[in-house]
C-alpha positions as a Python dict, from the first residue, in 0.01 Angstrom:
ca = {
    (1, 'M'): (0, 0, 0),
    (2, 'K'): (-207, -325, -105),
    (3, 'K'): (-548, -233, -53),
    (4, 'N'): (-790, -555, 148),
    (5, 'Y'): (-1112, -654, -4),
    (6, 'Y'): (-1393, -814, 111),
    (7, 'T'): (-1580, -1027, -132),
    (8, 'L'): (-1948, -1200, -98),
    (9, 'H'): (-2064, -1481, -279),
    (10, 'I'): (-2454, -1630, -293),
    (11, 'L'): (-2476, -1987, -448),
    (12, 'A'): (-2804, -2079, -585),
    (13, 'D'): (-2911, -2415, -574),
    (14, 'N'): (-2967, -2507, -934),
    (15, 'K'): (-2594, -2432, -1013),
    (16, 'E'): (-2620, -2081, -1207),
    (17, 'K'): (-2389, -1859, -1176),
    (18, 'P'): (-2318, -1743, -829),
    (19, 'F'): (-2402, -1345, -729),
    (20, 'I'): (-2041, -1242, -657),
    (21, 'R'): (-1987, -865, -540),
    (22, 'T'): (-1647, -704, -381),
    (23, 'F'): (-1648, -475, -128),
    (24, 'S'): (-1336, -261, -14),
    (25, 'T'): (-1237, -277, 402),
    (26, 'T'): (-1381, 98, 441),
    (27, 'T'): (-1719, -7, 255),
    (28, 'T'): (-1743, -279, 465),
    (29, 'R'): (-1664, -90, 778),
    (30, 'I'): (-1946, 181, 695),
    (31, 'V'): (-2219, -94, 650),
    (32, 'I'): (-2158, -281, 998),
    (33, 'S'): (-2126, 48, 1172),
    (34, 'L'): (-2454, 162, 1014),
    (35, 'L'): (-2597, -175, 1095),
    (36, 'A'): (-2499, -187, 1464),
    (37, 'I'): (-2618, 158, 1513),
    (38, 'I'): (-2936, 68, 1383),
    (39, 'I'): (-2990, -186, 1601),
    (40, 'V'): (-2881, -3, 1895),
    (41, 'S'): (-3127, 271, 1803),
    (42, 'T'): (-3374, -32, 1791),
    (43, 'I'): (-3325, -128, 2100),
    (44, 'I'): (-3364, 200, 2239),
    (45, 'I'): (-3658, 289, 2078),
    (46, 'I'): (-3858, -34, 2252),
    (47, 'C'): (-3687, 58, 2614),
    (48, 'Y'): (-3787, 385, 2563),
    (49, 'S'): (-4154, 303, 2452),
    (50, 'L'): (-4223, 6, 2596),
    (51, 'P'): (-4278, 96, 2980),
    (52, 'K'): (-4504, 417, 2844),
    (53, 'A'): (-4707, 153, 2607),
    (54, 'L'): (-4739, -30, 2941),
    (55, 'K'): (-4853, 215, 3144),
    (56, 'Y'): (-5071, 379, 2855),
    (57, 'N'): (-5282, 46, 2844),
    (58, 'R'): (-5311, 24, 3265),
    (59, 'V'): (-5398, 450, 3276),
    (60, 'S'): (-5657, 353, 3005),
    (61, 'A'): (-5809, 66, 3207),
    (62, 'E'): (-5797, 261, 3531),
    (63, 'N'): (-5982, 564, 3308),
    (64, 'E'): (-6228, 316, 3159),
    (65, 'Q'): (-6285, 202, 3551),
    (66, 'L'): (-6306, 555, 3600),
    (67, 'I'): (-6589, 620, 3372),
    (68, 'Q'): (-6777, 308, 3514),
    (69, 'D'): (-6771, 431, 3865),
    (70, 'R'): (-6914, 739, 3774),
    (71, 'L'): (-7169, 612, 3564),
    (72, 'M'): (-7275, 386, 3835),
    (73, 'V'): (-7325, 704, 4069),
    (74, 'T'): (-7474, 890, 3785),
    (75, 'K'): (-7741, 591, 3770),
    (76, 'I'): (-7807, 605, 4153),
    (77, 'L'): (-7877, 1005, 4149),
    (78, 'S'): (-8056, 964, 3810),
    (79, 'D'): (-8299, 695, 3962),
    (80, 'Y'): (-8363, 860, 4283),
    (81, 'N'): (-8426, 1156, 4159),
    (82, 'Q'): (-8684, 962, 3909),
    (83, 'I'): (-8869, 799, 4247),
    (84, 'R'): (-8878, 1143, 4373),
    (85, 'Q'): (-9075, 1271, 4039),
    (86, 'M'): (-9264, 952, 4064),
    (87, 'D'): (-9389, 1051, 4419),
    (88, 'R'): (-9500, 1386, 4267),
    (89, 'Y'): (-9699, 1196, 4029),
    (90, 'I'): (-9875, 969, 4264),
    (91, 'R'): (-9971, 1240, 4475),
    (92, 'S'): (-10098, 1464, 4186),
    (93, 'V'): (-10354, 1203, 4065),
    (94, 'L'): (-10505, 1092, 4388),
    (95, 'G'): (-10537, 1417, 4470),
    (96, 'P'): (-10450, 1711, 4703),
    (97, 'D'): (-10651, 1548, 4999),
    (98, 'L'): (-10380, 1241, 5005),
    (99, 'S'): (-10254, 1237, 5383),
    (100, 'L'): (-9921, 1154, 5302),
    (101, 'S'): (-9647, 1320, 5389),
    (102, 'S'): (-9447, 1488, 5108),
    (103, 'L'): (-9125, 1272, 5007),
    (104, 'D'): (-8916, 1615, 5133),
    (105, 'S'): (-9031, 1605, 5446),
    (106, 'L'): (-9030, 1274, 5526),
    (107, 'D'): (-8802, 1191, 5834),
    (108, 'F'): (-8675, 920, 5674),
    (109, 'D'): (-8767, 780, 5300),
    (110, 'S'): (-8980, 453, 5328),
    (111, 'L'): (-8885, 378, 4980),
    (112, 'F'): (-8539, 280, 5141),
    (113, 'I'): (-8663, 112, 5446),
    (114, 'P'): (-8636, -286, 5441),
    (115, 'T'): (-9034, -340, 5576),
    (116, 'G'): (-8925, -482, 5932),
    (117, 'I'): (-8754, -166, 5996),
    (118, 'N'): (-9024, 15, 5894),
    (119, 'N'): (-9242, -135, 6155),
    (120, 'Q'): (-9023, -79, 6388),
    (121, 'L'): (-8987, 338, 6274),
    (122, 'A'): (-9349, 371, 6258),
    (123, 'S'): (-9384, 331, 6637),
    (124, 'K'): (-9166, 599, 6699),
    (125, 'S'): (-9173, 946, 6668),
    (126, 'I'): (-8854, 1096, 6508),
    (127, 'K'): (-8857, 1477, 6417),
    (128, 'I'): (-8587, 1630, 6232),
    (129, 'S'): (-8552, 1994, 6130),
    (130, 'Y'): (-8489, 2133, 5769),
    (131, 'L'): (-8127, 2179, 5871),
    (132, 'E'): (-8094, 1824, 5952),
    (133, 'N'): (-8149, 1715, 5605),
    (134, 'I'): (-7909, 1988, 5487),
    (135, 'P'): (-7515, 1905, 5440),
    (136, 'I'): (-7336, 2155, 5602),
    (137, 'Y'): (-7183, 1984, 5916),
    (138, 'P'): (-6832, 1862, 5816),
    (139, 'P'): (-6798, 1470, 5793),
    (140, 'V'): (-6430, 1520, 5968),
    (141, 'D'): (-6230, 1775, 6032),
    (142, 'G'): (-5880, 1807, 5879),
    (143, 'Y'): (-5729, 1995, 5572),
    (144, 'I'): (-5834, 2070, 5189),
    (145, 'T'): (-5558, 1915, 4967),
    (146, 'Q'): (-5783, 1919, 4681),
    (147, 'G'): (-6051, 2139, 4629),
    (148, 'F'): (-6352, 2126, 4336),
    (149, 'I'): (-6342, 2142, 3978),
    (150, 'D'): (-6604, 2154, 3740),
    (151, 'D'): (-6542, 2238, 3376),
    (152, 'H'): (-6868, 2133, 3274),
    (153, 'I'): (-6679, 1841, 3045),
    (154, 'I'): (-6622, 1457, 3159),
    (155, 'T'): (-6264, 1501, 3177),
    (156, 'E'): (-5985, 1405, 3418),
    (157, 'D'): (-5948, 1708, 3521),
    (158, 'N'): (-6297, 1790, 3693),
    (159, 'H'): (-6297, 1705, 4072),
    (160, 'Y'): (-6658, 1653, 4214),
    (161, 'G'): (-6583, 1706, 4537),
    (162, 'V'): (-6309, 1818, 4796),
    (163, 'D'): (-6041, 1561, 4935),
    (164, 'V'): (-5958, 1633, 5310),
    (165, 'A'): (-5656, 1507, 5452),
    (166, 'A'): (-5667, 1380, 5803),
    (167, 'S'): (-5486, 1048, 6071),
    (168, 'E'): (-5632, 771, 5898),
    (169, 'G'): (-5869, 581, 6058),
    (170, 'E'): (-6014, 905, 6208),
    (171, 'P'): (-6407, 868, 6267),
    (172, 'V'): (-6637, 1025, 5913),
    (173, 'K'): (-6982, 1098, 6005),
    (174, 'A'): (-7266, 1229, 5801),
    (175, 'A'): (-7296, 1541, 5665),
    (176, 'A'): (-7658, 1580, 5704),
    (177, 'S'): (-7937, 1354, 5802),
    (178, 'G'): (-8109, 1029, 5546),
    (179, 'V'): (-8104, 681, 5404),
    (180, 'V'): (-7750, 521, 5286),
    (181, 'V'): (-7818, 394, 4948),
    (182, 'F'): (-7492, 271, 4852),
    (183, 'S'): (-7217, 105, 5102),
    (184, 'N'): (-6964, -91, 4937),
    (185, 'W'): (-6630, -94, 4754),
    (186, 'T'): (-6592, 84, 4399),
    (187, 'Y'): (-6230, 78, 4199),
    (188, 'H'): (-6184, 454, 4205),
    (189, 'L'): (-6259, 536, 4572),
    (190, 'G'): (-6244, 202, 4727),
    (191, 'Y'): (-6479, 208, 5005),
    (192, 'M'): (-6749, 377, 4969),
    (193, 'I'): (-7072, 555, 5093),
    (194, 'I'): (-7359, 738, 4918),
    (195, 'I'): (-7652, 901, 5179),
    (196, 'Y'): (-7971, 1019, 5017),
    (197, 'H'): (-8110, 1341, 5167),
    (198, 'A'): (-8408, 1506, 5152),
    (199, 'N'): (-8419, 1845, 4967),
    (200, 'G'): (-8258, 1632, 4669),
    (201, 'Y'): (-7947, 1606, 4839),
    (202, 'F'): (-7688, 1303, 4793),
    (203, 'T'): (-7335, 1262, 4991),
    (204, 'I'): (-7048, 1064, 4863),
    (205, 'Y'): (-6788, 972, 5094),
    (206, 'G'): (-6481, 766, 4938),
    (207, 'H'): (-6180, 608, 5014),
    (208, 'N'): (-6310, 491, 5368),
    (209, 'Q'): (-6075, 224, 5554),
    (210, 'R'): (-6399, 52, 5646),
    (211, 'N'): (-6738, 136, 5659),
    (212, 'I'): (-6983, 94, 5925),
    (213, 'V'): (-7299, 123, 5777),
    (214, 'E'): (-7543, -128, 5534),
    (215, 'E'): (-7703, 11, 5328),
    (216, 'H'): (-8117, 117, 5362),
    (217, 'Q'): (-7999, 269, 5705),
    (218, 'Y'): (-8090, 564, 5835),
    (219, 'V'): (-7833, 798, 6014),
    (220, 'N'): (-7830, 1127, 6161),
    (221, 'R'): (-7595, 1384, 6119),
    (222, 'G'): (-7337, 1361, 6279),
    (223, 'E'): (-7308, 986, 6316),
    (224, 'V'): (-7028, 742, 6233),
    (225, 'I'): (-7061, 583, 5937),
    (226, 'G'): (-6685, 510, 5834),
    (227, 'Y'): (-6334, 564, 5921),
    (228, 'L'): (-6100, 761, 5702),
    (229, 'G'): (-5863, 539, 5523),
    (230, 'N'): (-5667, 535, 5204),
    (231, 'T'): (-5842, 264, 4947),
    (232, 'G'): (-5918, 242, 4610),
    (233, 'I'): (-5681, 484, 4433),
    (234, 'S'): (-5522, 742, 4635),
    (235, 'N'): (-5195, 898, 4712),
    (236, 'G'): (-5245, 875, 5120),
    (237, 'P'): (-5508, 874, 5427),
    (238, 'H'): (-5766, 1122, 5303),
    (239, 'L'): (-6170, 1155, 5266),
    (240, 'H'): (-6295, 1207, 4926),
    (241, 'F'): (-6632, 1403, 4986),
    (242, 'E'): (-6897, 1511, 4714),
    (243, 'I'): (-7221, 1706, 4726),
    (244, 'W'): (-7457, 1652, 4463),
    (245, 'R'): (-7851, 1795, 4409),
    (246, 'E'): (-8089, 1741, 4124),
    (247, 'G'): (-7803, 1518, 3942),
    (248, 'N'): (-7551, 1869, 3969),
    (249, 'P'): (-7245, 1869, 4186),
    (250, 'I'): (-7209, 2136, 4445),
    (251, 'D'): (-6874, 2261, 4593),
    (252, 'P'): (-6850, 2125, 4964),
    (253, 'Q'): (-6674, 2448, 5055),
    (254, 'S'): (-6951, 2652, 4946),
    (255, 'M'): (-7169, 2436, 5218),
    (256, 'I'): (-6959, 2409, 5504),
    (257, 'Y'): (-6792, 2726, 5616),
    (258, 'S'): (-6484, 2512, 5815),
    (259, 'Y'): (-6375, 2391, 5501),
    (260, 'R'): (-6331, 2758, 5369),
    (261, 'R'): (-6042, 2772, 5622),
    (262, 'S'): (-5870, 2533, 5640),
    (263, 'D'): (-5815, 2509, 5249),
    (264, 'V'): (-5453, 2430, 5186),
    (265, 'S'): (-5482, 2298, 4827),
    (266, 'I'): (-5254, 2452, 4489),
    (267, 'K'): (-5561, 2608, 4366),
    (268, 'N'): (-5622, 2835, 4720),
    (269, 'S'): (-5306, 2943, 4727),
    (270, 'R'): (-5292, 3107, 4418),
    (271, 'R'): (-5563, 3311, 4488),
}
């Protein structure tokens, strides 16, 4: 039986001797099959890798934004700690006879109150107990779906507060009396509120549907400051609640007793 062959001719423009190669049918089929396998494999790899590459870029961008938001919150905490340190320094320079109340004992911090409001409040006698300034009041009733995690390393696994699941639109209340130092939108936590309390405490309320308080506004413990929502990076309606003191995060479940009993998070189920 006569074998079939394929001959490849490559002719040069300068009329030199042409390049000629002869291949058998079997060899030709093998080469074509290998080329087809390479092309198909390349297409499969591209289809598999491209979504992952796009997802990586998106996650990287979200992580960068998260870091920026966390740095902003940390800066706010640092700024107010510096204010408290400056307050102590001024008092030490002016002497013990200075007739000003300690910053931690003020009913409200005049540093955060606009002049117009300050004059109005000056004529009122507002007395707040020590406990009013400690965040022990649950901002919303619900179930803890994710607990507090702090490995002392800046990683995505850290969770410096608790997630409290409840119905969307549920009123969010101040955990303690204090002054609103931030009430605006952030990429990660959506509509967020930060309240400064005396004794070095800060509380953070994230993913709100909307905020109803303004910066520099004084709020009482239990006062409605916003409504529970699903804004920012969130998988469902819940409140992200954090407690900080002197720049360090505190587990809200250690401060609020009712949250210990309503913990349905995975971490709690393993105990």
